[in-house]
C-alpha positions as CSV (number, residue, x, y, z in Angstrom):
1,P,48.9,-35.4,48.0
2,E,46.1,-33.9,49.5
3,E,44.0,-33.6,46.3
4,A,45.4,-36.7,44.2
5,A,43.7,-38.4,47.7
6,A,40.7,-36.3,47.0
7,G,40.3,-37.8,43.7
8,H,41.2,-34.1,42.9
9,G,44.1,-33.3,40.6
10,P,46.2,-34.8,37.7
11,G,46.2,-38.2,39.7
12,G,43.0,-38.4,40.9
13,S,39.7,-40.3,39.4
14,G,38.1,-37.1,38.6
15,G,35.6,-36.5,41.3
16,A,32.2,-35.4,39.5
17,E,33.4,-36.8,35.7
18,G,34.4,-40.0,37.4
19,T,31.2,-40.4,39.5
20,F,29.0,-39.2,36.5
21,G,30.6,-40.9,33.6
22,F,31.4,-37.6,31.8
23,A,34.2,-37.0,30.1
24,A,36.4,-34.1,30.7
25,G,36.2,-31.9,27.8
26,R,32.3,-32.2,26.7
27,K,29.6,-29.8,28.6
28,R,26.9,-31.6,30.4
29,Q,23.2,-31.9,28.8
30,P,20.9,-29.0,30.8
31,P,18.1,-31.6,32.0
32,L,15.1,-31.6,30.3
33,S,12.9,-29.8,32.7
34,A,15.6,-26.6,32.1
35,Q,15.7,-26.6,27.7
36,S,13.6,-24.6,26.5
37,A,10.1,-25.9,24.3
38,F,11.3,-24.9,21.1
39,S,13.7,-26.6,21.3
40,F,12.7,-30.2,21.2
41,I,13.0,-31.6,18.1
42,P,11.0,-34.7,17.6
43,T,12.2,-37.8,16.2
44,S,9.2,-38.8,13.9
45,R,6.3,-36.8,13.1
46,E,2.9,-38.2,14.5
47,G,0.3,-35.8,12.6
48,P,-2.1,-36.7,9.4
49,P,0.0,-37.0,6.7
50,E,-2.2,-34.8,5.0
51,L,-1.3,-31.5,6.9
52,S,2.3,-32.5,5.7
53,Y,4.2,-29.9,3.3
54,F,5.5,-32.5,1.6
55,N,2.5,-34.9,1.2
56,R,1.3,-32.6,-2.1
57,K,1.6,-33.3,-5.4
58,A,3.0,-31.2,-7.5
59,K,1.0,-30.6,-10.7
60,T,3.5,-28.7,-12.5
61,G,5.6,-30.7,-15.1
62,D,8.8,-31.2,-16.9
63,I,9.0,-29.4,-20.3
64,S,12.1,-31.0,-21.7
65,T,15.0,-28.7,-23.0
66,Y,13.8,-29.5,-26.9
67,D,10.2,-28.3,-26.1
68,A,11.5,-25.4,-24.9
69,I,13.7,-24.5,-27.5
70,F,11.7,-26.2,-30.8
71,K,8.0,-25.8,-30.1
72,R,8.0,-22.2,-28.4
73,Q,4.3,-20.5,-28.8
74,E,4.6,-18.0,-31.7
75,G,4.3,-14.3,-30.7
76,Y,5.7,-12.3,-28.8
77,N,4.6,-11.5,-24.6
78,E,5.6,-8.2,-23.7
79,H,4.6,-8.2,-19.9
80,L,8.0,-10.7,-19.0
81,H,11.3,-10.2,-18.7
82,R,12.8,-12.3,-21.8
83,S,10.7,-14.4,-23.7
84,D,13.1,-17.4,-23.4
85,R,12.0,-17.5,-19.3
86,Q,8.6,-18.8,-18.7
87,H,7.7,-17.8,-15.0
88,A,9.7,-14.8,-15.1
89,K,7.9,-12.6,-12.1
90,S,4.7,-15.7,-11.4
91,R,3.2,-14.7,-15.1
92,G,0.8,-17.8,-16.0
93,L,1.4,-19.2,-12.4
94,N,-1.6,-19.5,-10.1
95,I,-0.7,-19.4,-6.8
96,I,-3.0,-17.8,-5.0
97,E,-5.7,-20.4,-5.5
98,E,-2.8,-23.1,-5.5
99,E,-2.4,-21.7,-1.4
100,M,-5.8,-21.8,-0.6
101,A,-6.2,-25.5,-1.9
102,R,-3.4,-26.2,0.3
103,P,-4.6,-27.2,4.2
104,V,-1.2,-25.9,5.1
105,A,0.7,-22.8,3.4
106,V,3.7,-23.3,1.9
107,L,4.4,-19.4,1.5
108,S,3.8,-17.9,5.3
109,S,2.2,-15.1,4.0
110,S,-0.4,-17.0,2.4
111,E,-1.5,-17.8,6.9
112,Y,-2.2,-14.0,6.6
113,G,-5.5,-13.8,4.6
114,K,-6.1,-18.0,4.1
115,R,-8.9,-17.8,6.4
116,I,-10.9,-14.1,4.7
117,N,-14.1,-16.5,3.3
118,K,-14.6,-18.2,6.3
119,P,-15.5,-15.5,9.2
120,L,-14.8,-16.2,12.5
121,E,-18.3,-15.3,14.4
122,Q,-21.6,-15.6,12.1
123,P,-22.5,-11.1,12.1
124,V,-24.9,-10.3,15.0
125,K,-26.8,-6.7,14.9
126,T,-28.1,-6.8,18.2
127,H,-25.4,-3.1,19.1
128,A,-26.1,-2.3,15.9
129,R,-25.8,1.9,15.3
130,I,-28.2,1.8,12.5
131,N,-30.0,5.4,11.4
132,H,-28.7,7.1,14.7
133,V,-26.6,10.6,13.1
134,K,-30.1,11.1,11.3
135,A,-32.3,10.6,14.1
136,D,-30.1,12.3,16.7
137,F,-28.1,14.9,14.3
138,Y,-31.5,16.4,12.7
139,R,-33.5,16.1,15.5
140,R,-37.2,16.7,14.7
141,N,-37.4,20.1,16.6
142,G,-39.7,21.9,14.4
143,I,-36.8,23.9,12.3
144,I,-38.7,24.1,9.3
145,C,-36.2,23.8,6.5
146,L,-35.2,20.5,7.8
147,T,-37.9,18.4,8.0
148,E,-39.9,19.7,4.7
149,R,-39.3,22.7,2.7
150,P,-42.5,24.2,1.5
151,C,-41.0,26.0,-1.2
152,P,-37.2,26.3,-2.4
153,S,-37.6,30.5,-2.9
154,L,-39.0,31.1,0.6
155,D,-36.4,28.5,2.3
156,P,-34.2,30.1,5.2
157,C,-31.2,26.9,5.1
């Protein structure tokens, strides 16, 4: 009786569930500040469409079944696994050039070498060590065999 009057138990209003409007079986969503930054899924994309993966038009054309069977190239390509597989093991595809032309790479492995032609910094030679090995190792201390060789028969080295 006391539990029912306090709102707990089978006859009560449910306490916090009745106050906050949560169902008995539903799990409560944590507040936005407690959620991870990676768990947020935006409802729409705000970025420019040219930086999207889906914005690029496909350059490869569809080949009809008739053309694939009856209008095949003559000859044999020994590099293909079977002669009827056009792009087996990426033969005949220019994947690297296509990935370099895209603003957003499709393959995640293409990100590693994408900006190889664009250096991060300009080469500065203020701290370069040019000709230090020759100047330090072969010092000009008067040893004839290191500075000049007057005669090969008298060379002590």
